[in-house]
N, CA, C and O atoms as a MOPAC input file, in Angstrom:
PM7 MOZYME 1SCF
protein

 N      0.84700 1    -1.18600 1     0.00000 1
 C      0.00000 1     0.00000 1     0.00000 1
 C      0.89100 1     1.24800 1     0.00000 1
 O      1.86400 1     1.31000 1     0.75100 1
 N      0.57500 1     2.21300 1    -0.81300 1
 C      1.38700 1     3.41700 1    -0.89300 1
 C      1.04400 1     4.38000 1     0.24600 1
 O     -0.06700 1     4.39400 1     0.77600 1
 N      2.03700 1     5.17100 1     0.59000 1
 C      1.87300 1     6.15200 1     1.66700 1
 C      0.98000 1     7.29500 1     1.18600 1
 O      1.01900 1     7.67000 1     0.01400 1
 N      0.18800 1     7.83800 1     2.08300 1
 C     -0.70900 1     8.94700 1     1.74500 1
 C      0.09000 1    10.17700 1     1.34200 1
 O      1.12700 1    10.47500 1     1.93400 1
 N     -0.39300 1    10.88400 1     0.34000 1
 C      0.28200 1    12.08600 1    -0.15100 1
 C      0.39900 1    13.13600 1     0.95100 1
 O      1.47200 1    13.70400 1     1.15200 1
 N     -0.68100 1    13.39500 1     1.65500 1
 C     -0.67800 1    14.40000 1     2.71200 1
 C     -0.51900 1    13.70100 1     4.05600 1
 O     -1.45200 1    13.64500 1     4.85700 1
 N      0.68500 1    13.16500 1     4.29000 1
 C      0.96800 1    12.42400 1     5.50900 1
 C      1.40400 1    13.37400 1     6.62800 1
 O      1.50600 1    14.58300 1     6.42000 1
 N      1.65500 1    12.82400 1     7.79800 1
 C      2.00100 1    13.64100 1     8.96800 1
 C      3.26500 1    14.46100 1     8.75800 1
 O      3.33700 1    15.60400 1     9.21000 1
 N      4.25900 1    13.90400 1     8.08300 1
 C      5.51500 1    14.63800 1     7.84900 1
 C      5.25800 1    15.84400 1     6.95200 1
 O      5.71500 1    16.94800 1     7.25000 1
 N      4.53800 1    15.64400 1     5.86800 1
 C      4.20700 1    16.73500 1     4.94600 1
 C      3.39800 1    17.80600 1     5.67500 1
 O      3.66300 1    18.99800 1     5.51800 1
 N      2.42500 1    17.39100 1     6.46000 1
 C      1.57900 1    18.35900 1     7.16200 1
 C      2.35800 1    19.13800 1     8.21700 1
 O      2.08000 1    20.31700 1     8.43900 1
 N      3.33100 1    18.49900 1     8.87100 1
 C      4.18900 1    19.23100 1     9.82400 1
 C      5.03200 1    20.27500 1     9.10300 1
 O      5.15400 1    21.41300 1     9.55800 1
 N      5.60900 1    19.87900 1     7.98100 1
 C      6.40900 1    20.82700 1     7.20100 1
 C      5.54600 1    21.95500 1     6.65200 1
 O      5.99800 1    23.09600 1     6.56300 1
 N      4.32400 1    21.64700 1     6.28900 1
 C      3.40000 1    22.67400 1     5.79800 1
 C      3.24300 1    23.78100 1     6.83100 1
 O      3.21900 1    24.96200 1     6.48400 1
 N      3.13800 1    23.39800 1     8.09900 1
 C      2.99100 1    24.39700 1     9.16500 1
 C      4.20700 1    25.32100 1     9.21600 1
 O      4.06100 1    26.52700 1     9.41900 1
 N      5.38900 1    24.77000 1     9.03700 1
 C      6.60500 1    25.59200 1     9.01900 1
 C      6.64200 1    26.48100 1     7.78500 1
 O      7.10000 1    27.62200 1     7.85300 1
 N      6.16100 1    25.96500 1     6.65700 1
 C      6.20200 1    26.70400 1     5.39400 1
 C      5.13600 1    27.75800 1     5.23700 1
 O      5.23700 1    28.61000 1     4.35400 1
 N      4.09800 1    27.71900 1     6.08700 1
 C      3.02200 1    28.69300 1     5.90600 1
 C      3.29500 1    30.01600 1     6.60800 1
 O      2.45700 1    30.91700 1     6.57500 1
 N      4.45100 1    30.14300 1     7.23900 1
 C      4.85400 1    31.40500 1     7.86400 1
 C      5.80600 1    32.12300 1     6.91000 1
 O      6.75200 1    31.52200 1     6.40200 1
 N      5.55400 1    33.40500 1     6.67100 1
 C      6.41500 1    34.17700 1     5.76300 1
 C      7.74200 1    34.50200 1     6.43800 1
 O      7.78200 1    34.98200 1     7.57100 1
 N      8.82600 1    34.23100 1     5.71700 1
 C     10.17700 1    34.53500 1     6.18000 1
 C     10.85300 1    35.37500 1     5.09800 1
 O     11.58600 1    34.83100 1     4.27200 1
 N     10.62700 1    36.66700 1     5.08600 1
 C     11.24000 1    37.53900 1     4.08000 1
 C     12.53700 1    38.12100 1     4.63300 1
 O     12.69400 1    38.25600 1     5.84700 1
 N     13.45700 1    38.46000 1     3.75000 1
 C     14.71200 1    39.08600 1     4.15400 1
 C     14.59600 1    40.59600 1     4.03000 1
 O     14.07800 1    41.11100 1     3.03900 1
 N     15.08000 1    41.29500 1     5.03900 1
 C     15.03400 1    42.76000 1     5.01600 1
 C     15.98000 1    43.32600 1     3.95900 1
 O     15.66900 1    44.32900 1     3.31700 1
 N     17.12600 1    42.68600 1     3.78200 1
 C     18.11600 1    43.14700 1     2.80500 1
 C     18.46400 1    41.97900 1     1.88900 1
 O     19.29200 1    41.13500 1     2.23300 1
 N     17.83500 1    41.93700 1     0.73700 1
 C     18.05400 1    40.83800 1    -0.20400 1
 C     18.86200 1    41.32400 1    -1.40300 1
 O     18.72900 1    42.46600 1    -1.84200 1
 N     19.69900 1    40.43500 1    -1.91900 1
 C     20.43200 1    40.72900 1    -3.14900 1
 C     19.57500 1    40.43600 1    -4.38000 1
 O     19.81600 1    40.97400 1    -5.46000 1
 N     18.58100 1    39.58300 1    -4.20400 1
 C     17.67000 1    39.26000 1    -5.29200 1
 C     16.35300 1    38.76400 1    -4.74200 1
 O     16.31600 1    38.09400 1    -3.70900 1
 N     15.27700 1    39.08600 1    -5.42300 1
 C     13.93800 1    38.63500 1    -5.03800 1
 C     13.17500 1    38.26400 1    -6.30200 1
 O     13.38700 1    38.84800 1    -7.36500 1
 N     12.29300 1    37.29500 1    -6.17000 1
 C     11.48100 1    36.87900 1    -7.31700 1
 C     10.20700 1    36.21500 1    -6.82300 1
 O     10.15900 1    35.66300 1    -5.72400 1
 N      9.19300 1    36.27900 1    -7.64500 1
 C      7.91500 1    35.63100 1    -7.36200 1
 C      7.64200 1    34.61600 1    -8.45600 1
 O      7.84900 1    34.88400 1    -9.64000 1
 N      7.17900 1    33.45900 1    -8.04700 1
 C      6.78200 1    32.43400 1    -9.01000 1
 C      5.38700 1    31.94000 1    -8.63700 1
 O      5.05600 1    31.79600 1    -7.46100 1
 N      4.57700 1    31.68400 1    -9.66600 1
 C      3.21400 1    31.19800 1    -9.48800 1
 C      3.08200 1    29.90000 1   -10.27300 1
 O      3.49100 1    29.82000 1   -11.43100 1
 N      2.51300 1    28.89700 1    -9.64000 1
 C      2.31200 1    27.61500 1   -10.30500 1
 C      1.21300 1    27.73800 1   -11.35300 1
 O      0.11900 1    28.21300 1   -11.04700 1
 N      1.48900 1    27.31500 1   -12.58600 1
 C      0.45100 1    27.35000 1   -13.61300 1
 C     -0.62200 1    26.28400 1   -13.38400 1
 O     -1.70300 1    26.35000 1   -13.96800 1
 N     -0.32200 1    25.31500 1   -12.54300 1
 C     -1.24200 1    24.20900 1   -12.30300 1
 C     -2.29600 1    24.56400 1   -11.26400 1
 O     -3.49000 1    24.36200 1   -11.48500 1
 N     -1.84400 1    25.10100 1   -10.11800 1
 C     -2.79500 1    25.31200 1    -9.01300 1
 C     -2.89900 1    26.76500 1    -8.56500 1
 O     -3.75500 1    27.09500 1    -7.74500 1
 N     -2.04700 1    27.63200 1    -9.08600 1
 C     -2.09700 1    29.03700 1    -8.69100 1
 C     -1.31500 1    29.36200 1    -7.43000 1
 O     -1.34600 1    30.50300 1    -6.96800 1
 N     -0.60900 1    28.38100 1    -6.85900 1
 C      0.22300 1    28.65000 1    -5.69000 1
 C      1.24700 1    29.72800 1    -6.02700 1
 O      1.75700 1    29.79400 1    -7.14500 1
 N      1.53600 1    30.57100 1    -5.03600 1
 C      2.46100 1    31.68000 1    -5.23600 1
 C      3.51800 1    31.65200 1    -4.14000 1
 O      3.19900 1    31.52700 1    -2.95800 1
 N      4.79300 1    31.77200 1    -4.54900 1
 C      5.90600 1    31.83000 1    -3.59700 1
 C      6.80600 1    32.99500 1    -3.97900 1
 O      7.17200 1    33.16200 1    -5.14200 1
 N      7.15400 1    33.79200 1    -2.98300 1
 C      8.09800 1    34.89700 1    -3.14200 1
 C      9.39000 1    34.48200 1    -2.46600 1
 O      9.37700 1    34.04500 1    -1.31500 1
 N     10.50600 1    34.61200 1    -3.16800 1
 C     11.80600 1    34.22800 1    -2.62900 1
 C     12.73400 1    35.42700 1    -2.57400 1
 O     12.75300 1    36.26400 1    -3.47700 1
 N     13.50600 1    35.49300 1    -1.49500 1
 C     14.58100 1    36.47600 1    -1.32900 1
 C     15.87400 1    35.70300 1    -1.09200 1
 O     15.87000 1    34.67100 1    -0.42100 1
 N     16.97400 1    36.19900 1    -1.64000 1
 C     18.27800 1    35.61100 1    -1.35100 1
 C     19.25700 1    36.70600 1    -0.96600 1
 O     19.25600 1    37.79700 1    -1.53700 1
 N     20.08200 1    36.39500 1     0.00400 1
 C     21.23200 1    37.22800 1     0.36300 1
 C     22.46000 1    36.37900 1     0.06600 1
 O     22.53200 1    35.21500 1     0.45800 1
 N     23.41000 1    36.96600 1    -0.62200 1
 C     24.58300 1    36.22500 1    -1.06200 1
 C     25.80100 1    36.55900 1    -0.22100 1
 O     25.97500 1    37.68600 1     0.24300 1
 N     26.64300 1    35.54000 1    -0.03800 1
 C     27.92500 1    35.75500 1     0.60300 1
 C     28.92200 1    36.25900 1    -0.41400 1
 O     28.60100 1    36.33600 1    -1.60000 1
 N     30.11800 1    36.60400 1     0.01400 1
 C     31.13000 1    37.12100 1    -0.91500 1
 C     31.54400 1    36.12000 1    -1.99000 1
 O     32.05500 1    36.51000 1    -3.04000 1
 N     31.32400 1    34.83000 1    -1.73000 1
 C     31.67500 1    33.79600 1    -2.69700 1
 C     30.53000 1    33.47800 1    -3.66600 1
 O     30.65600 1    32.58200 1    -4.50100 1
 N     29.40700 1    34.21500 1    -3.55800 1
 C     28.27200 1    34.00200 1    -4.44000 1
 C     27.32500 1    32.91000 1    -3.98300 1
 O     26.31000 1    32.64900 1    -4.62800 1
 N     27.65300 1    32.27900 1    -2.88200 1
 C     26.75600 1    31.26000 1    -2.32700 1
 C     25.62300 1    31.93500 1    -1.55400 1
 O     25.74600 1    33.07800 1    -1.11600 1
 N     24.52900 1    31.21100 1    -1.40000 1
 C     23.38700 1    31.75000 1    -0.65900 1
 C     23.72300 1    31.78800 1     0.82200 1
 O     23.91800 1    30.74800 1     1.45200 1
 N     23.78900 1    32.99500 1     1.37400 1
 C     24.05500 1    33.16300 1     2.80200 1
 C     22.75600 1    33.04700 1     3.59800 1
 O     22.74400 1    32.54300 1     4.72000 1
 N     21.66300 1    33.52300 1     2.99900 1
 C     20.34700 1    33.44900 1     3.65100 1
 C     19.27600 1    33.41100 1     2.57800 1
 O     19.42300 1    33.99400 1     1.50300 1
 N     18.21300 1    32.72100 1     2.88900 1
 C     17.06500 1    32.65100 1     1.98800 1
 C     15.81800 1    32.99900 1     2.78400 1
 O     15.65900 1    32.59400 1     3.93600 1
 N     14.94300 1    33.75400 1     2.14900 1
 C     13.65300 1    34.06900 1     2.74600 1
 C     12.55900 1    33.65700 1     1.77700 1
 O     12.67900 1    33.85000 1     0.56700 1
 N     11.50000 1    33.09300 1     2.31800 1
 C     10.39500 1    32.65900 1     1.46700 1
 C      9.06800 1    33.07800 1     2.07300 1
 O      8.86500 1    32.98800 1     3.28400 1
 N      8.18100 1    33.53000 1     1.22800 1
 C      6.79800 1    33.76200 1     1.61100 1
 C      5.96600 1    32.78600 1     0.79800 1
 O      5.71300 1    32.99100 1    -0.39000 1
 N      5.54400 1    31.71300 1     1.47100 1
 C      4.72900 1    30.68700 1     0.81700 1
 C      3.32200 1    30.67300 1     1.39500 1
 O      2.62600 1    29.65900 1     1.33200 1
 N      2.90700 1    31.80400 1     1.96000 1
 C      1.59000 1    31.85800 1     2.59400 1
 C      0.45700 1    31.65100 1     1.59300 1
 O     -0.65400 1    31.29200 1     1.98400 1
 N      0.72600 1    31.87400 1     0.30700 1
 C     -0.30600 1    31.69000 1    -0.71500 1
 C     -0.04200 1    30.45200 1    -1.56600 1
 O     -0.47400 1    30.36000 1    -2.71500 1
 N      0.67900 1    29.50100 1    -0.96900 1
 C      0.97700 1    28.24800 1    -1.66100 1
 C      0.12800 1    27.12400 1    -1.07600 1
 O     -0.39900 1    27.23100 1     0.03100 1
 N      0.01300 1    26.06800 1    -1.82800 1
 C     -0.73300 1    24.89200 1    -1.37600 1
 C      0.08600 1    24.13000 1    -0.33200 1
 O      1.21900 1    24.50300 1    -0.02800 1
 N     -0.48400 1    23.08600 1     0.19700 1
 C      0.18000 1    22.28600 1     1.22700 1
 C      1.54200 1    21.77700 1     0.76800 1
 O      2.52000 1    21.89700 1     1.50700 1
 N      1.62700 1    21.21600 1    -0.42500 1
 C      2.91100 1    20.69700 1    -0.90700 1
 C      3.90700 1    21.81700 1    -1.17200 1
 O      5.10300 1    21.64800 1    -0.93700 1
 N      3.43200 1    22.95300 1    -1.65500 1
 C      4.30700 1    24.10100 1    -1.86400 1
 C      4.86300 1    24.62900 1    -0.55600 1
 O      6.03700 1    24.99200 1    -0.48000 1
 N      4.03100 1    24.67400 1     0.47100 1
 C      4.49000 1    25.13600 1     1.77400 1
 C      5.46400 1    24.14000 1     2.39600 1
 O      6.45300 1    24.54800 1     3.00500 1
 N      5.20200 1    22.85400 1     2.25400 1
 C      6.12800 1    21.84300 1     2.77300 1
 C      7.46700 1    21.93200 1     2.05100 1
 O      8.52300 1    21.85200 1     2.67800 1
 N      7.41900 1    22.09800 1     0.73300 1
 C      8.64500 1    22.24400 1    -0.04500 1
 C      9.41000 1    23.50600 1     0.37000 1
 O     10.63800 1    23.48900 1     0.45400 1
 N      8.68800 1    24.59300 1     0.62700 1
 C      9.33400 1    25.83300 1     1.07200 1
 C     10.08600 1    25.61700 1     2.38400 1
 O     11.16900 1    26.16800 1     2.57900 1
 N      9.51800 1    24.82200 1     3.27500 1
 C     10.19500 1    24.53400 1     4.54300 1
 C     11.49200 1    23.77000 1     4.30400 1
 O     12.49300 1    24.02500 1     4.97300 1
 N     11.48400 1    22.83600 1     3.35700 1
 C     12.70500 1    22.09600 1     3.03000 1
 C     13.73000 1    23.04400 1     2.41600 1
 O     14.91300 1    22.98200 1     2.75000 1
 N     13.28700 1    23.91200 1     1.52900 1
 C     14.19100 1    24.88100 1     0.89800 1
 C     14.84800 1    25.76800 1     1.95600 1
 O     16.05300 1    26.01000 1     1.90300 1
 N     14.07100 1    26.24400 1     2.90200 1
 C     14.62000 1    27.11400 1     3.95900 1
 C     15.74200 1    26.40300 1     4.72000 1
 O     16.71800 1    27.02900 1     5.13400 1
 N     15.59200 1    25.11400 1     4.89500 1
 C     16.58800 1    24.33800 1     5.63100 1
 C     17.78900 1    23.96000 1     4.77500 1
 O     18.92100 1    23.99000 1     5.25600 1
 N     17.55800 1    23.60500 1     3.51300 1
 C     18.57800 1    22.99900 1     2.67100 1
 C     19.38300 1    23.95500 1     1.79000 1
 O     20.52900 1    23.65800 1     1.45300 1
 N     18.81200 1    25.07900 1     1.41700 1
 C     19.41400 1    25.93100 1     0.39100 1
 C     20.58400 1    26.80000 1     0.87100 1
 O     21.52000 1    27.00300 1     0.09800 1
 N     20.58200 1    27.31900 1     2.09800 1
 C     21.73500 1    28.12900 1     2.51100 1
 C     23.05000 1    27.36700 1     2.32600 1
 O     23.17900 1    26.20100 1     2.69800 1
 N     24.01500 1    28.07000 1     1.73700 1
 C     25.31500 1    27.48500 1     1.45000 1
 C     25.46600 1    27.01700 1     0.02100 1
 O     26.57900 1    26.75400 1    -0.43300 1
 N     24.34700 1    26.90900 1    -0.70300 1
 C     24.41600 1    26.47600 1    -2.10500 1
 C     24.72200 1    27.65400 1    -3.01800 1
 O     24.42800 1    28.80700 1    -2.70100 1
 N     25.31800 1    27.33300 1    -4.15800 1
 C     25.44700 1    28.33300 1    -5.21700 1
 C     24.42700 1    27.98600 1    -6.29600 1
 O     23.68600 1    27.01100 1    -6.17000 1
 N     24.39400 1    28.78000 1    -7.34100 1
 C     23.38400 1    28.58800 1    -8.39100 1
 C     23.50600 1    27.21300 1    -9.04500 1
 O     22.49300 1    26.57900 1    -9.34100 1
 N     24.73200 1    26.74700 1    -9.27300 1
 C     24.92300 1    25.44300 1    -9.92000 1
 C     24.39800 1    24.31200 1    -9.03700 1
 O     23.74600 1    23.39400 1    -9.53400 1
 N     24.67300 1    24.36700 1    -7.74800 1
 C     24.20900 1    23.32400 1    -6.83100 1
 C     22.69000 1    23.33900 1    -6.72100 1
 O     22.05100 1    22.28800 1    -6.66000 1
 N     22.12400 1    24.53100 1    -6.69600 1
 C     20.66300 1    24.63800 1    -6.60000 1
 C     19.99600 1    24.11800 1    -7.87600 1
 O     18.97300 1    23.43500 1    -7.80900 1
 N     20.56300 1    24.43400 1    -9.01600 1
 C     20.04700 1    23.93100 1   -10.28800 1
 C     20.13100 1    22.40600 1   -10.32800 1
 O     19.20000 1    21.74400 1   -10.78500 1
 N     21.23700 1    21.85300 1    -9.85400 1
 C     21.40700 1    20.40100 1    -9.82700 1
 C     20.39300 1    19.75400 1    -8.88200 1
 O     19.85300 1    18.69100 1    -9.18900 1
 N     20.13300 1    20.38400 1    -7.74300 1
 C     19.15000 1    19.85800 1    -6.79600 1
 C     17.76400 1    19.87200 1    -7.41800 1
 O     17.02200 1    18.89700 1    -7.30200 1
 N     17.41400 1    20.95500 1    -8.07000 1
 C     16.09100 1    21.05400 1    -8.71000 1
 C     15.93200 1    19.98600 1    -9.78400 1
 O     14.88800 1    19.34000 1    -9.87500 1
 N     16.96200 1    19.80400 1   -10.59200 1
 C     16.92900 1    18.79900 1   -11.64900 1
 C     16.82600 1    17.38900 1   -11.06600 1
 O     16.05700 1    16.56600 1   -11.56200 1
 N     17.59400 1    17.11300 1   -10.02500 1
 C     17.56000 1    15.79200 1    -9.38600 1
 C     16.20000 1    15.52600 1    -8.75700 1
 O     15.69900 1    14.40300 1    -8.81500 1
 N     15.59800 1    16.54600 1    -8.15600 1
 C     14.27700 1    16.37700 1    -7.56200 1
 C     13.22700 1    16.11800 1    -8.64300 1
 O     12.37000 1    15.24900 1    -8.48200 1
 N     13.29200 1    16.86100 1    -9.73000 1
 C     12.35500 1    16.64200 1   -10.83900 1
 C     12.50500 1    15.22500 1   -11.38800 1
 O     11.50800 1    14.56200 1   -11.67600 1
 N     13.73600 1    14.76300 1   -11.53200 1
 C     13.97500 1    13.39700 1   -12.02100 1
 C     13.44800 1    12.36200 1   -11.02900 1
 O     12.87100 1    11.35300 1   -11.43200 1
 N     13.64400 1    12.60700 1    -9.75300 1
 C     13.14200 1    11.69400 1    -8.71900 1
 C     11.62000 1    11.62600 1    -8.74600 1
 O     11.04400 1    10.53800 1    -8.72800 1
 N     10.97000 1    12.77900 1    -8.78900 1
 C      9.51000 1    12.79800 1    -8.80000 1
 C      8.95600 1    12.04700 1   -10.00300 1
 O      7.95900 1    11.33300 1    -9.89100 1
 N      9.59900 1    12.20800 1   -11.14500 1
 C      9.14500 1    11.57600 1   -12.38600 1
 C      9.64500 1    10.13600 1   -12.52900 1
 O      9.46700 1     9.51500 1   -13.57800 1
 N     10.26600 1     9.61100 1   -11.47800 1
 C     10.78300 1     8.23400 1   -11.45400 1
 C     11.87800 1     7.99100 1   -12.48900 1
 O     12.06600 1     6.86200 1   -12.94100 1
 N     12.59700 1     9.04100 1   -12.86500 1
 C     13.76500 1     8.88800 1   -13.73400 1
 C     15.02000 1     8.65000 1   -12.90100 1
 O     16.07700 1     8.32000 1   -13.43800 1
 N     14.89400 1     8.82100 1   -11.57500 1
 C     15.98700 1     8.55800 1   -10.63700 1
 C     15.38800 1     7.87600 1    -9.41100 1
 O     14.27800 1     8.20000 1    -8.98600 1
 N     16.12500 1     6.94400 1    -8.85700 1
 C     15.61300 1     6.20000 1    -7.70000 1
 C     15.77000 1     6.96800 1    -6.39700 1
 O     14.92500 1     6.86700 1    -5.50800 1
 N     16.84400 1     7.73300 1    -6.28000 1
 C     17.12100 1     8.42800 1    -5.02100 1
 C     16.76500 1     9.90600 1    -5.12500 1
 O     17.01200 1    10.56200 1    -6.13700 1
 N     16.17600 1    10.40300 1    -4.04300 1
 C     15.85700 1    11.83600 1    -3.96300 1
 C     17.09600 1    12.59100 1    -3.50500 1
 O     17.95100 1    12.01800 1    -2.82900 1
 N     17.20700 1    13.86600 1    -3.86100 1
 C     18.28500 1    14.66700 1    -3.28500 1
 C     18.12800 1    14.66600 1    -1.76500 1
 O     17.02400 1    14.50900 1    -1.24400 1
 N     19.23000 1    14.84100 1    -1.07200 1
 C     19.20000 1    14.80200 1     0.39200 1
 C     18.16800 1    15.78000 1     0.94900 1
 O     18.15500 1    16.96100 1     0.60300 1
 N     17.30400 1    15.25700 1     1.82000 1
 C     16.27700 1    16.06600 1     2.45500 1
 C     14.94000 1    16.08400 1     1.74700 1
 O     13.97000 1    16.62700 1     2.27400 1
 N     14.87000 1    15.49700 1     0.55500 1
 C     13.65500 1    15.58400 1    -0.26600 1
 C     12.88300 1    14.27500 1    -0.36300 1
 O     11.85400 1    14.23400 1    -1.03700 1
 N     13.33200 1    13.21200 1     0.27900 1
 C     12.67500 1    11.91100 1     0.17800 1
 C     11.25800 1    11.91200 1     0.75800 1
 O     10.47900 1    10.99700 1     0.48800 1
 N     10.92700 1    12.91300 1     1.53900 1
 C      9.57300 1    12.99000 1     2.11000 1
 C      8.50300 1    13.10100 1     1.02800 1
 O      7.32500 1    12.85100 1     1.28600 1
 N      8.91200 1    13.47500 1    -0.17500 1
 C      7.94800 1    13.62900 1    -1.26800 1
 C      7.76500 1    12.35600 1    -2.09000 1
 O      7.19700 1    12.41100 1    -3.18100 1
 N      8.23300 1    11.21100 1    -1.59300 1
 C      8.02900 1     9.93100 1    -2.27700 1
 C      6.56300 1     9.71900 1    -2.65700 1
 O      6.29300 1     9.31500 1    -3.78800 1
 N      5.60100 1     9.97600 1    -1.75700 1
 C      4.20000 1     9.72900 1    -2.12200 1
 C      3.71300 1    10.57500 1    -3.30600 1
 O      2.73200 1    10.21300 1    -3.95600 1
 N      4.37600 1    11.67900 1    -3.58800 1
 C      3.95300 1    12.56100 1    -4.68100 1
 C      4.33300 1    12.01200 1    -6.04900 1
 O      3.83600 1    12.49700 1    -7.06600 1
 N      5.20000 1    11.01700 1    -6.09000 1
 C      5.61800 1    10.46700 1    -7.37300 1
 C      4.43000 1     9.96100 1    -8.18300 1
 O      4.46800 1     9.96900 1    -9.41300 1
 N      3.39000 1     9.52800 1    -7.51000 1
 C      2.20400 1     8.99800 1    -8.18900 1
 C      1.23300 1    10.09400 1    -8.62000 1
 O      0.18000 1     9.80700 1    -9.19000 1
 N      1.58800 1    11.35200 1    -8.34600 1
 C      0.68200 1    12.47700 1    -8.62400 1
 C      1.40700 1    13.52700 1    -9.47500 1
 O      1.83200 1    14.56400 1    -8.96600 1
 N      1.54000 1    13.24900 1   -10.75000 1
 C      2.30700 1    14.10300 1   -11.66200 1
 C      1.87300 1    15.57600 1   -11.61800 1
 O      2.70800 1    16.47100 1   -11.74500 1
 N      0.60800 1    15.82000 1   -11.44300 1
 C      0.10400 1    17.19200 1   -11.42100 1
 C      0.59800 1    17.97100 1   -10.20900 1
 O      0.46300 1    19.19400 1   -10.17600 1
 N      1.15900 1    17.30300 1    -9.22300 1
 C      1.64900 1    17.97200 1    -8.01300 1
 C      3.13100 1    18.34300 1    -8.10900 1
 O      3.62900 1    19.08900 1    -7.26600 1
 N      3.83700 1    17.84100 1    -9.11000 1
 C      5.26800 1    18.14100 1    -9.23100 1
 C      5.55700 1    19.64200 1    -9.27200 1
 O      6.46200 1    20.09800 1    -8.57300 1
 N      4.81700 1    20.43000 1   -10.06900 1
 C      5.11700 1    21.87300 1   -10.10600 1
 C      4.99100 1    22.54400 1    -8.73700 1
 O      5.74000 1    23.47400 1    -8.43900 1
 N      4.06500 1    22.09200 1    -7.91100 1
 C      3.89700 1    22.66900 1    -6.57600 1
 C      5.12100 1    22.40100 1    -5.71100 1
 O      5.55500 1    23.26400 1    -4.94700 1
 N      5.67100 1    21.20500 1    -5.83900 1
 C      6.83900 1    20.82000 1    -5.04500 1
 C      8.08100 1    21.55200 1    -5.53800 1
 O      8.94700 1    21.89500 1    -4.73300 1
 N      8.18500 1    21.79400 1    -6.81600 1
 C      9.35000 1    22.46100 1    -7.40100 1
 C      9.27500 1    23.98100 1    -7.32300 1
 O     10.27100 1    24.65900 1    -7.57800 1
 N      8.12200 1    24.52400 1    -6.97700 1
 C      7.89000 1    25.97100 1    -7.03400 1
 C      8.85600 1    26.77900 1    -6.16300 1
 O      9.36000 1    27.81100 1    -6.60600 1
 N      9.12200 1    26.33500 1    -4.94600 1
 C     10.02600 1    27.08700 1    -4.07100 1
 C     11.44100 1    27.12300 1    -4.64800 1
 O     12.11200 1    28.15400 1    -4.59100 1
 N     11.89000 1    26.00800 1    -5.19900 1
 C     13.21300 1    25.98400 1    -5.83500 1
 C     13.24000 1    26.90700 1    -7.04300 1
 O     14.22000 1    27.62000 1    -7.25900 1
 N     12.17400 1    26.90100 1    -7.82900 1
 C     12.10000 1    27.78200 1    -8.99900 1
 C     12.14500 1    29.25400 1    -8.58600 1
 O     12.78100 1    30.07200 1    -9.25000 1
 N     11.46900 1    29.58300 1    -7.49000 1
 C     11.47000 1    30.97000 1    -7.00900 1
 C     12.85700 1    31.38300 1    -6.54700 1
 O     13.29500 1    32.50000 1    -6.82600 1
 N     13.55600 1    30.49600 1    -5.84400 1
 C     14.91300 1    30.82600 1    -5.38300 1
 C     15.86000 1    30.94500 1    -6.57500 1
 O     16.71000 1    31.83600 1    -6.59900 1
 N     15.72600 1    30.07200 1    -7.55200 1
 C     16.55500 1    30.18600 1    -8.76000 1
 C     16.30900 1    31.51200 1    -9.47000 1
 O     17.25100 1    32.13800 1    -9.95700 1
 N     15.05900 1    31.94400 1    -9.53400 1
 C     14.74100 1    33.22800 1   -10.16200 1
 C     15.32300 1    34.38900 1    -9.35000 1
 O     15.79100 1    35.37300 1    -9.92200 1
 N     15.29400 1    34.27400 1    -8.02100 1
 C     15.88400 1    35.32000 1    -7.17500 1
 C     17.39900 1    35.37500 1    -7.37900 1
 O     17.98600 1    36.45700 1    -7.39900 1
 N     18.02600 1    34.21100 1    -7.52900 1
 C     19.46300 1    34.18000 1    -7.82100 1
 C     19.76400 1    34.84400 1    -9.16300 1
 O     20.74200 1    35.58100 1    -9.28800 1
 N     18.93300 1    34.58600 1   -10.15200 1
 C     19.11900 1    35.21000 1   -11.46400 1
 C     18.98600 1    36.72300 1   -11.35100 1
 O     19.73900 1    37.47200 1   -11.97300 1
 N     18.01400 1    37.16500 1   -10.54500 1
 C     17.84100 1    38.60300 1   -10.34800 1
 C     19.04000 1    39.21800 1    -9.64500 1
 O     19.34200 1    40.39600 1    -9.83600 1
 N     19.72500 1    38.41800 1    -8.82900 1
 C     20.92700 1    38.88700 1    -8.12900 1
 C     22.18200 1    38.79100 1    -9.00800 1
 O     23.28400 1    39.12800 1    -8.57500 1
 N     21.99300 1    38.32700 1   -10.24900 1
 C     23.12300 1    38.24200 1   -11.16700 1
 C     23.87800 1    36.93300 1   -11.11200 1
 O     24.96400 1    36.81600 1   -11.68100 1
 N     23.31800 1    35.94600 1   -10.43400 1
 C     23.95000 1    34.63200 1   -10.33300 1
 C     23.30000 1    33.70400 1   -11.34700 1
 O     22.07500 1    33.65900 1   -11.46300 1
 N     24.11500 1    32.97400 1   -12.07000 1
 C     23.58900 1    31.99100 1   -13.00700 1
 C     24.29200 1    30.65200 1   -12.76600 1
 O     25.43200 1    30.61400 1   -12.30200 1
 N     23.61600 1    29.58400 1   -13.07900 1
 C     24.21700 1    28.26300 1   -12.90100 1
 C     25.38400 1    28.09200 1   -13.86200 1
 O     25.33300 1    28.50900 1   -15.01900 1
 N     26.41500 1    27.48000 1   -13.35900 1
 C     27.61400 1    27.25400 1   -14.19800 1
 C     27.38700 1    26.12100 1   -15.15200 1
 O     28.27500 1    25.78400 1   -15.93400 1

């Protein structure tokens, strides 16, 4: 029997993701809206001198449950990454969700139940897409 999509772990993360965490001084900010469900996430990034993400802020208050849970994972996992690492994580997660890869990127295995729900992939990827757009706005591009 497969695990429920909206399980206790996802719902706990949703609670963490439904609180807005914006940065007062961001090097880049961007908003992304899911074309599938209308979820909206605003991302802020502050960069260190080496171009890595020193801090990330997300407002996922207008995102769905999976978007908010994903935002909570992003808040935990993204600091310290550069654009190339973040792009690789997003690609690996997309491949995992679509069953093109067996292993999820570290910290993302909680979304195993979503693999059976293709229409939910954009919601899970939305926070990463918003942070990537904020990095682009800050002048950072994946290598």
